[in-house]
C-alpha positions as CSV (number, residue, x, y, z in Angstrom):
1,X,7.7,-37.3,-61.5
2,X,6.8,-40.4,-63.5
3,X,9.1,-43.3,-64.3
4,X,10.2,-42.1,-67.6
5,X,11.2,-38.7,-66.2
6,X,13.1,-40.4,-63.4
7,X,14.9,-42.6,-65.9
8,X,16.0,-39.5,-67.9
9,X,17.1,-37.8,-64.8
10,X,19.1,-40.9,-63.7
11,X,21.0,-41.0,-67.0
12,X,22.0,-37.3,-66.8
13,X,25.5,-37.0,-65.6
14,X,26.0,-34.5,-62.8
15,X,28.3,-31.6,-63.6
16,X,32.0,-31.9,-62.7
17,X,31.9,-35.6,-62.1
18,X,33.8,-38.6,-63.5
19,X,33.1,-42.2,-62.6
20,X,35.3,-44.1,-65.0
21,X,32.7,-46.5,-66.3
22,X,31.5,-46.2,-69.9
23,X,28.1,-47.7,-69.1
24,X,27.3,-44.8,-66.9
25,X,25.1,-42.1,-68.5
26,X,24.7,-44.5,-71.5
27,X,22.6,-47.4,-70.2
28,X,23.3,-47.1,-66.4
29,X,22.8,-44.4,-63.9
30,X,22.2,-43.5,-60.3
31,X,19.5,-45.4,-58.4
32,X,19.2,-42.7,-55.8
33,X,20.0,-45.2,-53.0
34,X,23.2,-44.6,-51.1
35,X,24.9,-44.7,-47.8
36,X,27.8,-42.5,-46.4
37,X,30.1,-42.2,-43.4
38,X,27.5,-40.3,-41.3
39,X,24.5,-42.4,-42.2
40,X,22.3,-43.5,-39.3
41,X,21.3,-47.0,-38.5
42,X,18.1,-46.8,-40.5
43,X,19.9,-45.6,-43.6
44,X,22.6,-48.3,-43.3
45,X,19.9,-51.0,-42.7
46,X,17.9,-49.8,-45.8
47,X,21.0,-49.9,-47.9
48,X,21.9,-53.4,-46.9
49,X,18.3,-54.6,-47.5
50,X,18.4,-53.1,-51.0
51,X,21.7,-54.7,-51.9
52,X,20.4,-58.0,-50.7
53,X,17.2,-57.5,-52.7
54,X,19.2,-56.7,-55.8
55,X,21.5,-59.7,-55.3
56,X,18.5,-62.0,-55.0
57,X,16.8,-60.7,-58.1
58,X,19.7,-59.7,-60.4
59,X,22.8,-61.5,-59.2
60,X,25.9,-60.1,-57.5
61,X,27.2,-56.6,-58.0
62,X,29.2,-56.3,-61.2
63,X,30.5,-53.2,-63.0
64,X,29.7,-54.9,-66.3
65,X,26.3,-56.2,-65.1
66,X,22.9,-54.8,-64.1
67,X,24.2,-53.1,-60.9
68,X,27.2,-52.2,-58.8
69,X,28.2,-50.1,-55.8
70,X,30.3,-47.0,-56.7
71,X,32.6,-46.1,-53.8
72,X,33.9,-42.6,-53.4
73,X,36.1,-41.0,-50.8
74,X,37.2,-37.6,-49.9
75,X,39.7,-36.6,-47.2
76,X,37.5,-33.8,-45.8
77,X,34.0,-35.3,-46.0
78,X,34.5,-39.1,-45.7
79,X,33.0,-41.7,-48.1
80,X,29.9,-42.4,-50.1
81,X,28.6,-45.7,-51.5
82,X,26.1,-45.3,-54.4
83,X,24.1,-48.0,-56.1
84,X,24.4,-47.7,-59.8
85,X,21.9,-49.6,-62.0
86,X,20.8,-50.3,-65.5
87,X,18.2,-47.7,-66.4
88,X,17.3,-48.6,-70.0
89,X,17.6,-51.9,-71.9
90,X,18.3,-50.6,-75.4
91,X,20.2,-47.3,-75.7
92,X,19.5,-47.3,-79.5
93,X,15.7,-47.6,-79.2
94,X,13.7,-45.0,-81.1
95,X,12.2,-43.9,-77.8
96,X,14.8,-44.9,-75.2
97,X,12.8,-43.5,-72.3
98,X,9.6,-45.3,-73.1
99,X,8.2,-47.4,-70.3
100,X,8.8,-50.6,-72.3
101,X,12.6,-49.8,-72.5
102,X,13.1,-49.0,-68.8
103,X,14.8,-51.8,-67.0
104,X,13.2,-54.0,-64.3
105,X,16.0,-53.2,-61.9
106,X,15.4,-49.5,-62.2
107,X,11.7,-49.9,-61.6
108,X,12.5,-52.0,-58.5
109,X,14.8,-49.2,-57.2
110,X,12.1,-46.5,-57.8
111,X,9.5,-48.7,-56.0
112,X,12.0,-49.1,-53.1
113,X,12.4,-45.3,-52.8
114,X,8.7,-44.8,-52.9
115,X,8.4,-47.3,-50.0
116,X,11.0,-45.2,-48.1
117,X,8.7,-42.2,-48.4
118,X,6.1,-44.0,-46.4
119,X,8.4,-45.8,-43.9
120,X,11.8,-44.8,-42.4
121,X,12.8,-48.5,-42.1
122,X,12.1,-51.1,-44.8
123,X,12.9,-54.2,-42.7
124,X,12.3,-53.9,-39.0
125,X,14.1,-57.1,-38.2
126,X,17.2,-56.1,-40.0
127,X,17.1,-52.6,-38.5
128,X,16.9,-53.9,-34.9
129,X,19.6,-56.6,-35.5
130,X,22.0,-53.9,-36.8
131,X,21.0,-51.5,-34.0
132,X,21.7,-54.2,-31.4
133,X,25.0,-55.2,-33.0
134,X,26.2,-51.6,-33.0
135,X,25.2,-51.2,-29.3
136,X,27.3,-54.3,-28.4
137,X,30.2,-53.0,-30.4
138,X,30.0,-49.6,-28.7
139,X,29.7,-51.1,-25.2
140,X,32.7,-53.4,-25.9
141,X,34.7,-50.4,-27.1
142,X,34.0,-48.5,-23.9
143,X,34.8,-51.5,-21.7
144,X,36.8,-50.2,-18.7
145,X,40.4,-51.3,-18.6
146,X,39.9,-52.9,-15.2
147,X,36.9,-55.0,-16.4
148,X,37.5,-58.8,-16.2
149,X,37.5,-61.3,-19.0
150,X,33.9,-61.9,-17.9
151,X,32.8,-58.5,-19.2
152,X,29.5,-59.0,-21.0
153,X,28.1,-56.3,-23.2
154,X,24.8,-58.1,-23.5
155,X,24.3,-57.9,-19.7
156,X,25.2,-54.2,-19.7
157,X,22.7,-53.5,-22.5
158,X,20.0,-55.5,-20.7
159,X,20.6,-53.5,-17.6
160,X,20.4,-50.3,-19.6
161,X,17.0,-51.4,-20.9
162,X,15.8,-52.1,-17.4
163,X,17.1,-48.7,-16.2
164,X,15.3,-46.9,-19.1
165,X,18.5,-45.2,-20.2
166,X,17.4,-42.4,-22.6
167,X,18.5,-42.3,-26.2
168,X,21.0,-39.7,-27.2
169,X,18.7,-38.8,-30.1
170,X,15.9,-40.3,-32.2
171,X,18.1,-42.5,-34.3
172,X,20.8,-43.9,-32.1
173,X,21.3,-45.2,-28.6
174,X,24.8,-44.8,-27.2
175,X,25.2,-46.1,-23.7
176,X,27.6,-43.7,-22.0
177,X,30.9,-44.7,-20.4
178,X,29.8,-43.7,-16.9
179,X,26.8,-46.0,-17.0
180,X,29.1,-48.8,-18.3
181,X,31.5,-48.2,-15.4
182,X,28.7,-48.3,-12.8
183,X,27.1,-51.3,-14.5
184,X,30.3,-53.3,-14.8
185,X,31.1,-52.7,-11.1
186,X,27.5,-53.5,-9.9
187,X,27.5,-56.8,-12.0
188,X,30.9,-57.8,-10.6
189,X,32.8,-57.6,-13.9
190,X,36.2,-56.6,-12.5
191,X,39.6,-58.1,-11.9
192,X,41.0,-58.2,-8.4
193,X,44.4,-57.1,-9.8
194,X,43.0,-53.8,-11.0
195,X,41.1,-52.6,-8.0
196,X,42.9,-49.3,-7.7
197,X,41.9,-48.2,-11.2
198,X,38.3,-49.5,-10.6
199,X,38.0,-47.6,-7.3
200,X,39.2,-44.4,-9.0
201,X,36.7,-44.7,-11.8
202,X,33.7,-45.5,-9.6
203,X,34.5,-42.7,-7.2
204,X,34.8,-40.3,-10.2
205,X,31.4,-41.3,-11.6
206,X,29.7,-41.0,-8.2
207,X,31.4,-37.7,-7.4
208,X,30.5,-36.2,-10.8
209,X,26.8,-36.4,-9.9
210,X,25.7,-36.1,-13.6
211,X,25.1,-39.7,-14.3
212,X,21.3,-39.5,-14.5
213,X,18.7,-41.0,-12.4
214,X,19.5,-44.7,-12.5
215,X,18.5,-47.1,-9.8
216,X,21.8,-48.9,-10.6
217,X,23.8,-46.0,-9.3
218,X,21.9,-46.0,-6.0
219,X,22.7,-49.7,-5.6
220,X,26.3,-49.1,-6.7
221,X,26.8,-46.4,-4.0
222,X,25.8,-48.8,-1.3
223,X,27.8,-51.7,-2.8
224,X,30.8,-49.3,-3.3
225,X,30.6,-48.2,0.4
226,X,30.6,-51.8,1.6
227,X,33.3,-52.7,-0.9
228,X,35.6,-49.9,0.2
229,X,35.1,-50.9,3.8
230,X,36.2,-54.4,3.0
231,X,39.0,-53.2,0.7
232,X,40.5,-50.9,3.4
233,X,40.4,-53.7,5.9
234,X,42.8,-55.8,3.8
235,X,46.3,-56.1,5.3
């Protein structure tokens, strides 16, 4: 499909839709670049890279300008953000879909989509930064209640790398709560006031026997045995 056909398609309003902006389907249309509730890290990164690129070249998002983000929500299926852009410069042109009348911003978006066909991730640095930030957020969310104020998600993640913890799938790496419990104990990230809760959690993970083949767990078993011995000797 060539650029003029893509422009005509972009200016065609989907059936049973209403967006509340008179520019849509007149001079502006869908860019084909969006992100939604269930988007993976690569899709979220690409969306951010694209919005940064548009801001650099065409200014901030503005519903009266060259581009904006249309936000839609639905109680059953979540949310969707779509980048809307100027498709044609002059809606009254004799041949409004001629290449000369197609906007620079629309051409940029189509080039971006073409790049996506050849690469899952547009900006590797942005992708890995986002990937890492989400891992830190996930580990902090799963922080055991007995963990001390010295709990350090970065150290947990570093240990997971060293242990070669396997990815859940090809696009995300969620470090499980059992590994975090074992790692926090092994690294000494616990409060002495919450030892009973910690002991219960560690014993549960070791007894469950489905934590995977981690060297950390073998170390933790020995440490835990010694720890229990000292703990039980307390008056």
